[in-house]
C-alpha positions in Angstrom: 119.7 161.5 50.1 116.2 160.0 49.9 114.1 160.4 46.7 112.1 163.6 46.4 109.0 163.3 48.6 110.4 160.7 51.0 112.1 160.7 54.3 115.5 159.0 54.5 115.0 155.3 54.4 116.4 154.7 57.9 115.0 152.1 60.2 116.2 152.1 63.8 119.8 153.1 64.0 120.7 154.1 60.5 119.3 150.8 59.1 117.2 151.1 56.0 114.2 149.4 54.2 112.1 146.2 54.2 111.0 142.7 53.9 110.3 138.2 54.6 109.0 134.6 55.2 108.6 131.0 56.3 108.8 127.9 54.3 109.1 124.2 54.1 112.2 122.1 53.7 110.3 119.9 51.3 106.9 121.6 50.9 103.7 120.9 52.8 100.2 122.1 53.5 101.3 124.5 56.2 103.9 126.3 54.2 106.4 125.4 56.9 108.1 122.3 58.3 108.2 121.3 61.9 111.5 120.3 63.5 112.1 116.6 63.7 110.3 115.0 66.7 113.6 113.3 67.7 116.8 115.2 68.2 119.0 115.3 65.2 122.3 113.4 65.6 124.4 115.9 63.7 123.8 119.6 63.9 124.7 121.7 60.8 125.9 124.6 63.0 129.5 124.4 61.9 128.5 124.8 58.2 128.1 128.2 56.5 126.2 128.5 53.3 127.8 129.2 50.0 125.3 131.6 48.4 125.4 132.5 44.7 123.0 134.6 42.6 122.2 132.1 39.7 120.2 134.6 37.7 123.0 137.1 37.7 121.9 140.7 37.0 118.4 139.6 36.1 115.9 140.3 39.0 113.6 137.4 39.8 110.8 139.8 40.7 110.5 143.4 39.4 108.2 146.2 40.6 107.2 146.6 36.9 105.8 143.1 37.1 103.3 144.2 39.8 101.8 146.9 37.5 102.4 149.5 40.2 104.2 152.7 39.4 106.4 152.8 42.5 110.1 153.0 43.2 110.7 150.2 45.6 109.8 146.5 46.0 110.8 143.9 48.6 109.8 140.2 48.7 107.7 140.6 51.9 106.3 137.1 52.8 106.8 134.0 50.7 104.6 131.0 51.6 104.8 127.5 50.1 101.4 125.7 49.8 103.1 122.4 48.8 103.0 123.0 45.0 103.1 126.8 44.5 105.1 129.6 46.0 103.1 132.7 47.0 104.9 136.0 47.4 103.2 138.9 49.1 105.6 141.7 48.1 105.7 145.3 49.5 105.7 148.0 46.8 106.0 151.8 47.6 107.7 155.0 46.9 107.7 157.0 50.2 109.3 155.7 53.3 107.6 155.7 55.7 104.4 155.9 53.6 101.7 154.1 51.8 102.4 150.4 50.9 100.6 148.2 48.4 100.9 144.4 48.7 100.4 142.5 45.4 100.2 138.7 45.3 102.5 136.8 43.0 102.9 133.1 42.3 105.6 130.7 41.1 106.0 127.0 40.7 109.8 127.1 40.5 110.7 130.1 42.5 112.4 131.7 39.5 109.6 132.9 37.2 106.7 134.7 38.9 103.2 135.8 37.8 100.9 138.5 39.1 97.6 137.2 40.5 95.3 139.0 40.8 96.0 142.3 39.1 95.1 144.5 42.1 96.9 144.6 45.4 95.4 142.2 47.9 96.3 144.4 50.9 97.4 148.0 51.5 98.5 150.0 54.5 95.1 151.8 54.3 93.6 148.5 55.5 95.5 148.6 58.8 93.8 150.9 61.4 96.9 151.2 63.6 99.4 151.8 60.8 100.6 155.4 60.7 101.4 155.9 57.9 102.4 152.5 56.7 102.9 148.8 57.3 105.2 146.2 55.8 104.3 142.5 55.3 107.2 140.4 56.5 106.2 136.8 57.0 103.2 134.4 56.8 102.0 130.9 56.9 99.1 128.5 56.0 97.3 127.4 59.2 96.1 123.9 59.9 92.5 124.9 59.2 93.4 126.3 55.8 93.5 130.0 56.8 96.1 132.1 55.2 98.0 134.4 57.6 100.3 137.4 57.0 102.2 139.1 59.8 103.5 142.7 59.3 105.2 145.5 61.2 103.8 149.0 61.4 106.0 151.6 59.8 105.9 155.0 61.4 107.8 157.7 63.1 107.4 158.8 66.7 106.0 155.6 68.1 107.6 152.2 68.6 106.7 149.8 65.8 104.3 146.9 66.6 103.4 143.6 64.8 100.0 143.0 63.3 98.1 140.1 61.6 95.9 139.7 58.6 94.0 136.5 57.5 92.2 135.3 54.4 90.4 132.2 53.2 92.4 132.4 49.9 95.7 134.1 49.0 93.9 136.4 46.7 91.7 137.5 49.6 89.6 139.0 50.9 92.1 139.8 53.7 90.9 140.9 57.1 93.2 142.8 59.4 93.0 142.2 63.2 91.9 145.4 64.8 94.7 145.4 67.3 98.4 144.5 67.1 99.4 141.0 68.1 102.7 142.1 69.7 103.7 145.5 71.0 106.8 147.1 72.5 107.8 146.1 76.0 107.9 148.2 79.1 110.4 151.0 79.6 113.8 149.6 80.2 113.1 146.3 78.5 115.1 145.0 75.6 112.2 145.6 73.2 110.9 148.9 74.6 112.0 150.7 71.4 109.8 148.6 69.1 109.4 145.3 67.2 110.2 144.8 63.5 110.9 142.3 60.7 109.1 139.2 62.0 109.7 135.7 60.6 107.4 132.7 61.5 108.2 129.0 61.4 106.4 125.9 62.7 108.2 124.5 65.7 106.8 121.2 66.7 103.2 121.7 67.8 103.5 125.5 68.0 104.6 128.5 66.0 107.8 130.4 66.6 108.1 134.1 65.6 111.5 135.7 65.4 111.8 139.5 65.2 114.2 142.4 65.6 113.8 144.0 69.0 115.1 147.5 69.9 115.7 148.8 73.4 115.0 152.3 72.1 113.8 153.7 68.8 116.6 153.5 66.2 118.7 151.7 68.8 120.8 148.6 68.5 118.8 145.6 67.6 118.8 142.0 69.0 116.8 139.0 67.7 113.9 138.0 70.0 111.4 135.2 69.9 107.7 134.7 70.7 105.6 131.5 70.5 102.0 130.7 69.9 99.9 127.4 70.0 97.5 128.7 67.3 99.2 131.6 65.5 96.8 134.1 67.1 97.9 134.7 70.7 101.7 135.2 71.1 103.9 135.0 74.2 107.3 136.7 74.2 110.4 135.1 75.6 111.9 137.3 78.3 115.4 137.5 76.7 116.8 137.8 73.2 117.8 134.5 71.5 120.6 136.0 69.3 122.8 139.0 70.1 125.6 140.7 68.2 129.0 139.3 69.2 130.9 139.3 65.9 133.1 142.2 64.6 131.3 142.3 61.2 127.9 142.7 63.0 128.9 146.2 64.3 127.1 145.6 67.6 123.6 145.3 66.1 121.4 142.6 64.4 118.4 143.0 62.2 116.0 141.3 59.8 116.0 137.6 60.9 114.7 135.2 58.4 114.1 131.6 59.6 113.1 128.4 57.8 113.0 124.7 58.7 115.4 122.2 57.3 115.5 118.4 57.8 118.1 118.8 60.6 116.9 122.0 62.4 116.2 125.6 61.8 118.4 127.9 59.7 118.4 131.7 60.1 119.8 134.3 57.8 120.1 137.7 59.4 121.6 141.2 58.9 124.3 143.0 60.8 124.8 146.7 61.3 125.5 147.0 57.6 122.4 145.7 55.8 124.6 144.5 52.9 126.1 141.9 55.2 124.1 138.8 56.1 125.1 136.0 58.5 123.9 132.4 59.1 122.9 130.7 62.3 121.5 127.2 63.1 119.3 125.8 65.9 118.0 122.4 66.9 115.4 123.7 69.4 114.7 127.2 68.1 116.0 128.8 71.2 119.7 128.1 71.3 121.4 129.4 68.1 125.0 128.8 66.9 126.4 131.2 64.3 128.0 129.4 61.3 131.1 131.6 60.9 132.8 134.8 62.0 132.2 136.3 58.6 129.0 137.1 56.7 127.7 134.5 54.2 126.4 137.3 51.9 128.2 140.6 51.4 128.0 143.5 49.0 130.9 142.2 46.9 128.7 139.2 46.0 125.8 141.3 44.7 125.0 140.7 41.0 124.3 144.5 40.6 125.6 147.6 42.4 123.6 148.9 45.3 122.5 148.5 48.9 120.4 145.7 50.4 117.3 145.9 52.5 114.6 143.3 53.1 114.5 139.6 52.3 112.5 136.4 52.4 113.9 132.9 53.1 112.6 129.5 52.1 114.1 126.0 52.0 113.0 123.9 49.0 114.3 120.8 47.2 117.5 120.7 49.3 118.5 124.3 48.9 118.2 127.5 50.9 116.6 130.3 48.7 117.0 133.9 49.8 115.1 136.6 48.0 116.9 139.9 48.6 115.9 143.5 47.8 118.9 145.3 46.2 119.1 148.8 44.7 119.3 152.4 45.6 117.3 154.7 47.8 118.2 157.8 45.8 117.2 158.9 42.3 114.8 156.8 40.2 116.6 153.5 39.9 114.8 152.1 42.9 115.0 148.5 44.0 114.3 145.0 42.7 114.2 141.5 44.1 117.1 139.2 43.4 117.4 135.5 44.2 120.4 133.9 46.0 120.7 130.1 46.6 122.8 127.8 48.6 122.8 124.0 48.9 122.0 122.6 52.4 125.0 121.1 54.1 
């Protein structure tokens, strides 16, 4: 059961709760790394990732750190400005419902500080969020503008994707008055809504990966849109990753994508959100899954509980995955845990 005062935390087809990001393979002013201009000679697609939770039972970010008296936290967007990591977490108690977005910083990705004390963005700031929104990814644009991309969180209407910008990570943040991407026409693979976006720099443009549903609470696939400026987006007319492994249970969700020196890496969820798989791509369009088993499963969690949203970065030769783990019932709530894996 859901906590008192909430609806069951189900997102499209029995899938629950939030999260996400983009980041640099070695840091950089844009918070993301372009793919190499020349094709890589050896694709890492045959390699899975050996994730561990090096901090064990200790969360890397707690909702108590945010100073907000809420039950749930997910890592939202994590952006690397070249020296500092910036986390724009989502903190809330009701789902769907009001969401606060605090800004936290870290130099090592392990220890985080709240800055500033007040949330920099809330769902009240989004005119088309009914009743909530969830920050999922972001980037630092060429002109120095900070950008966050979120999904709306609501019942009754297909979810859409929105955009907020600021001159500084502490704000002030300005929300675009209209969504940047909306559900497709009836009968299309994304007619049921868009969710859980993840942005990465892809050559001279931005690539946005998201979960697409053919009907509300349907079976998800991973779709892609591109943009020359991070403002106007064009969808591809077909999914780029679909469920074809037994463990995925015929549905995919929550893609998180980051650049590495040899291509893009994606960590994504299957039908059970406790299970996360890995895929690789040299061009951002054609993806090869690393194995026929998940790279992260519930048995690996440092604490008991379920998993929901996540953020992914690549830094100093390692893939770092921030994962929301906990429970949607009672008062235990969720916290953010850190998993790492060396790049192959």
